[in-house]
C-alpha positions as a Markdown table, in Angstrom:
| # | Residue | x | y | z |
|---|---|---|---|---|
| 1 | Met | -43.9 | 92.9 | 68.8 |
| 2 | Ser | -43.4 | 95.2 | 65.9 |
| 3 | Thr | -44.3 | 98.6 | 64.4 |
| 4 | Lys | -45.8 | 99.6 | 61.0 |
| 5 | Asn | -42.4 | 100.6 | 59.8 |
| 6 | Asn | -40.5 | 97.7 | 61.3 |
| 7 | Pro | -42.5 | 94.5 | 61.3 |
| 8 | Gly | -39.9 | 92.8 | 63.6 |
| 9 | Pro | -39.0 | 89.1 | 63.9 |
| 10 | Phe | -42.5 | 87.9 | 64.6 |
| 11 | Pro | -44.9 | 89.7 | 62.2 |
| 12 | Cys | -48.3 | 88.4 | 63.5 |
| 13 | Tyr | -50.4 | 90.1 | 60.9 |
| 14 | Gln | -48.5 | 88.4 | 58.0 |
| 15 | Asn | -48.4 | 85.1 | 59.9 |
| 16 | Ala | -52.1 | 84.9 | 60.9 |
| 17 | Asp | -54.4 | 82.5 | 59.1 |
| 18 | Pro | -57.1 | 84.3 | 57.0 |
| 19 | Asp | -59.8 | 84.0 | 59.6 |
| 20 | Glu | -57.6 | 83.9 | 62.7 |
| 21 | Glu | -58.6 | 86.2 | 65.6 |
| 22 | Met | -56.1 | 88.9 | 66.6 |
| 23 | Phe | -56.1 | 91.6 | 69.3 |
| 24 | Val | -53.8 | 94.5 | 68.6 |
| 25 | Leu | -52.2 | 96.6 | 71.5 |
| 26 | Leu | -50.9 | 100.0 | 70.6 |
| 27 | Gly | -48.1 | 101.9 | 72.4 |
| 28 | Arg | -50.4 | 104.7 | 73.3 |
| 29 | Asp | -52.4 | 102.3 | 75.5 |
| 30 | Pro | -51.1 | 102.5 | 79.1 |
| 31 | Thr | -52.2 | 98.9 | 79.8 |
| 32 | Ala | -50.3 | 97.4 | 76.8 |
| 33 | Gly | -47.0 | 96.8 | 78.4 |
| 34 | Thr | -48.6 | 95.2 | 81.5 |
| 35 | Leu | -50.7 | 92.9 | 79.3 |
| 36 | Val | -47.7 | 91.9 | 77.1 |
| 37 | Arg | -45.6 | 91.2 | 80.3 |
| 38 | Ala | -48.4 | 89.0 | 81.6 |
| 39 | Trp | -48.6 | 87.1 | 78.3 |
| 40 | Ala | -44.8 | 86.6 | 78.3 |
| 41 | Ala | -44.9 | 85.2 | 81.9 |
| 42 | Met | -47.7 | 82.8 | 81.0 |
| 43 | Cys | -46.0 | 81.8 | 77.7 |
| 44 | Glu | -42.7 | 81.2 | 79.6 |
| 45 | Ala | -44.4 | 79.1 | 82.3 |
| 46 | Thr | -46.1 | 76.9 | 79.7 |
| 47 | Gly | -43.0 | 76.2 | 77.7 |
| 48 | Gly | -43.4 | 78.8 | 74.9 |
| 49 | Ser | -40.6 | 79.9 | 72.7 |
| 50 | Ala | -37.8 | 81.5 | 74.7 |
| 51 | Val | -37.0 | 83.8 | 71.8 |
| 52 | Lys | -40.6 | 85.1 | 71.7 |
| 53 | Val | -40.7 | 85.5 | 75.4 |
| 54 | Thr | -37.5 | 87.5 | 75.5 |
| 55 | Glu | -38.8 | 89.8 | 72.7 |
| 56 | Ala | -42.2 | 90.1 | 74.5 |
| 57 | Tyr | -40.5 | 91.4 | 77.6 |
| 58 | Ala | -38.4 | 93.9 | 75.6 |
| 59 | Cys | -41.6 | 94.9 | 73.7 |
| 60 | Ala | -43.4 | 95.5 | 77.0 |
| 61 | Ala | -40.7 | 97.8 | 78.2 |
| 62 | Arg | -40.9 | 99.7 | 74.9 |
| 63 | Leu | -44.7 | 99.9 | 75.2 |
| 64 | Asp | -44.4 | 101.3 | 78.7 |
| 65 | Ala | -41.8 | 103.9 | 77.6 |
| 66 | His | -44.0 | 105.0 | 74.7 |
| 67 | Ala | -47.1 | 105.5 | 76.9 |
| 68 | Glu | -45.0 | 107.3 | 79.5 |
| 69 | Ser | -43.6 | 109.6 | 76.8 |
| 70 | Leu | -47.3 | 110.6 | 76.1 |
| 71 | Gly | -47.7 | 111.6 | 79.8 |
| 72 | Lys | -49.5 | 108.4 | 80.8 |
| 73 | Gly | -46.9 | 107.2 | 83.3 |
| 74 | Ala | -49.3 | 107.1 | 86.2 |
| 75 | Arg | -51.8 | 105.0 | 84.2 |
| 76 | Val | -49.0 | 102.6 | 83.2 |
| 77 | Arg | -48.1 | 102.0 | 86.9 |
| 78 | Leu | -51.8 | 101.7 | 87.8 |
| 79 | Ala | -52.3 | 99.0 | 85.1 |
| 80 | Gly | -49.6 | 96.9 | 86.8 |
| 81 | Glu | -51.1 | 97.4 | 90.2 |
| 82 | Val | -54.6 | 96.5 | 88.9 |
| 83 | Leu | -53.3 | 93.3 | 87.3 |
| 84 | Ile | -51.6 | 92.2 | 90.5 |
| 85 | Glu | -54.6 | 93.0 | 92.6 |
| 86 | Ser | -56.9 | 91.1 | 90.2 |
| 87 | Leu | -54.8 | 88.0 | 90.7 |
| 88 | Phe | -55.8 | 88.1 | 94.4 |
| 89 | His | -59.5 | 87.9 | 93.4 |
| 90 | Val | -59.3 | 84.7 | 91.4 |
| 91 | Gly | -61.4 | 82.1 | 93.0 |
| 92 | Ile | -62.0 | 83.9 | 96.3 |
| 93 | Thr | -64.6 | 86.1 | 97.8 |
| 94 | Ser | -65.1 | 89.8 | 97.1 |
| 95 | Asp | -63.6 | 90.8 | 100.4 |
| 96 | Ala | -60.5 | 88.6 | 99.7 |
| 97 | Pro | -57.8 | 91.3 | 99.7 |
| 98 | Lys | -57.8 | 91.8 | 103.4 |
| 99 | Asp | -58.3 | 88.0 | 104.0 |
| 100 | His | -55.6 | 86.8 | 101.5 |
| 101 | Val | -52.7 | 85.0 | 103.1 |
| 102 | Asp | -50.2 | 87.2 | 101.1 |
| 103 | His | -51.6 | 90.3 | 102.7 |
| 104 | Phe | -51.2 | 88.7 | 106.1 |
| 105 | Ile | -47.6 | 87.8 | 105.2 |
| 106 | Asp | -46.9 | 91.4 | 104.2 |
| 107 | Asp | -48.5 | 92.9 | 107.3 |
| 108 | His | -45.7 | 93.6 | 109.8 |
| 109 | Lys | -48.3 | 94.0 | 112.6 |
| 110 | Gln | -49.1 | 90.2 | 112.3 |
| 111 | Asp | -47.4 | 87.4 | 114.2 |
| 112 | Pro | -43.8 | 87.2 | 112.8 |
| 113 | Tyr | -43.5 | 83.4 | 113.2 |
| 114 | Ala | -46.8 | 82.8 | 111.5 |
| 115 | Arg | -45.8 | 85.1 | 108.6 |
| 116 | Phe | -42.5 | 83.3 | 108.3 |
| 117 | Val | -44.0 | 79.8 | 108.1 |
| 118 | Leu | -46.8 | 81.0 | 105.7 |
| 119 | Met | -44.2 | 82.6 | 103.5 |
| 120 | Tyr | -42.4 | 79.3 | 103.2 |
| 121 | Met | -45.7 | 77.6 | 102.4 |
| 122 | Arg | -46.2 | 80.0 | 99.6 |
| 123 | Phe | -42.9 | 79.3 | 98.0 |
| 124 | Pro | -43.0 | 77.3 | 94.7 |
| 125 | Ala | -42.9 | 73.5 | 95.3 |
| 126 | Ala | -39.4 | 73.1 | 94.0 |
| 127 | Trp | -38.1 | 75.6 | 96.5 |
| 128 | Gln | -40.0 | 73.9 | 99.3 |
| 129 | Ile | -38.4 | 70.6 | 98.4 |
| 130 | Asp | -34.9 | 72.2 | 98.3 |
| 131 | Phe | -35.4 | 73.9 | 101.6 |
| 132 | Arg | -37.2 | 71.1 | 103.4 |
| 133 | Pro | -34.0 | 69.8 | 105.1 |
| 134 | Phe | -33.7 | 73.1 | 106.9 |
| 135 | Trp | -37.4 | 73.4 | 107.5 |
| 136 | Lys | -38.4 | 70.0 | 108.9 |
| 137 | Asp | -38.9 | 71.1 | 112.5 |
| 138 | Lys | -41.0 | 74.1 | 111.7 |
| 139 | Lys | -44.7 | 73.7 | 112.6 |
| 140 | Leu | -47.5 | 76.2 | 112.8 |
| 141 | Phe | -50.7 | 75.9 | 114.8 |
| 142 | Cys | -53.6 | 78.3 | 115.2 |
| 143 | Thr | -57.1 | 78.6 | 116.7 |
| 144 | Tyr | -60.0 | 78.4 | 114.2 |
| 145 | Lys | -63.6 | 78.1 | 115.3 |
| 146 | Glu | -62.4 | 77.8 | 118.9 |
| 147 | Glu | -60.3 | 74.7 | 118.2 |
| 148 | Arg | -56.6 | 74.2 | 117.7 |
| 149 | Trp | -55.5 | 73.2 | 114.2 |
| 150 | Arg | -52.2 | 72.6 | 112.4 |
| 151 | Val | -51.6 | 74.7 | 109.4 |
| 152 | Thr | -50.3 | 72.5 | 106.5 |
| 153 | Met | -50.8 | 74.7 | 103.4 |
| 154 | Ala | -51.0 | 78.3 | 102.2 |
| 155 | Ser | -52.8 | 78.6 | 98.8 |
| 156 | Arg | -52.2 | 81.1 | 96.1 |
| 157 | Phe | -56.0 | 81.6 | 96.2 |
| 158 | Gly | -55.6 | 83.2 | 99.6 |
| 159 | His | -56.7 | 80.5 | 102.1 |
| 160 | Ile | -54.8 | 78.2 | 104.4 |
| 161 | Gly | -55.2 | 74.4 | 104.9 |
| 162 | Leu | -55.8 | 73.1 | 108.4 |
| 163 | Ser | -55.5 | 69.7 | 109.9 |
| 164 | Lys | -56.6 | 68.1 | 113.1 |
| 165 | Gln | -53.9 | 65.4 | 112.5 |
| 166 | Tyr | -51.2 | 67.3 | 114.3 |
| 167 | His | -48.3 | 65.2 | 113.0 |
| 168 | Gln | -49.6 | 65.5 | 109.4 |
| 169 | Glu | -47.1 | 67.4 | 107.1 |
| 170 | Asp | -49.4 | 67.6 | 104.0 |
| 171 | Gly | -53.1 | 67.6 | 103.2 |
| 172 | Tyr | -55.8 | 69.2 | 105.2 |
| 173 | Gln | -59.4 | 68.7 | 106.4 |
| 174 | Glu | -60.5 | 72.3 | 106.5 |
| 175 | Thr | -59.7 | 75.6 | 104.7 |
| 176 | Ala | -59.9 | 79.1 | 106.2 |
| 177 | Phe | -58.8 | 82.6 | 105.7 |
| 178 | Val | -56.1 | 83.9 | 108.0 |
| 179 | Thr | -58.3 | 86.6 | 109.3 |
| 180 | Asn | -60.5 | 83.9 | 110.9 |
| 181 | Cys | -57.6 | 82.4 | 112.7 |
| 182 | Ser | -55.8 | 83.5 | 115.9 |
| 183 | Glu | -53.3 | 82.4 | 118.6 |
| 184 | Trp | -50.6 | 81.5 | 116.1 |
| 185 | Ser | -47.9 | 79.3 | 117.6 |
| 186 | Pro | -45.1 | 76.8 | 116.7 |
| 187 | Glu | -46.6 | 74.5 | 119.4 |
| 188 | Leu | -50.0 | 73.0 | 119.9 |
């Protein structure tokens, strides 16, 4: 979060312990801004210094601008896309992108009611709690392995949770990818 000529408010080289590992990202690297942005998001989510997070986001923008000034704009954008796509692969099969629940939600050819309910299930827990009073009557059922199931969960890892306990709001007995399900409906 600095340059050679301007060490900035957080000079990591000077603050590092004598044998502490470091990894330096240079502005000419088209992936640098994306990596710093990812670090800032993780730091923010885990309670890191708000001042450092703010500076990291600003630094990411400067890193992107520097790489773009060197004619690397397409590679800067590709780095962001690769990071997002790689998040879909965490913990799921190699063919996950087409199976991932988020791809189903984004596909306008899929059942609109199913997409709507699954989108709600992908909201952060705090949002789900806040919106539950408006949501309590919404249910989603599907056919999986030739049986009817209630959908009770949509995971960030791409699968959905299914229950045979049709009045169950939370928990599940089975998981599946949305591409293995059909006959979406608000009723059993």
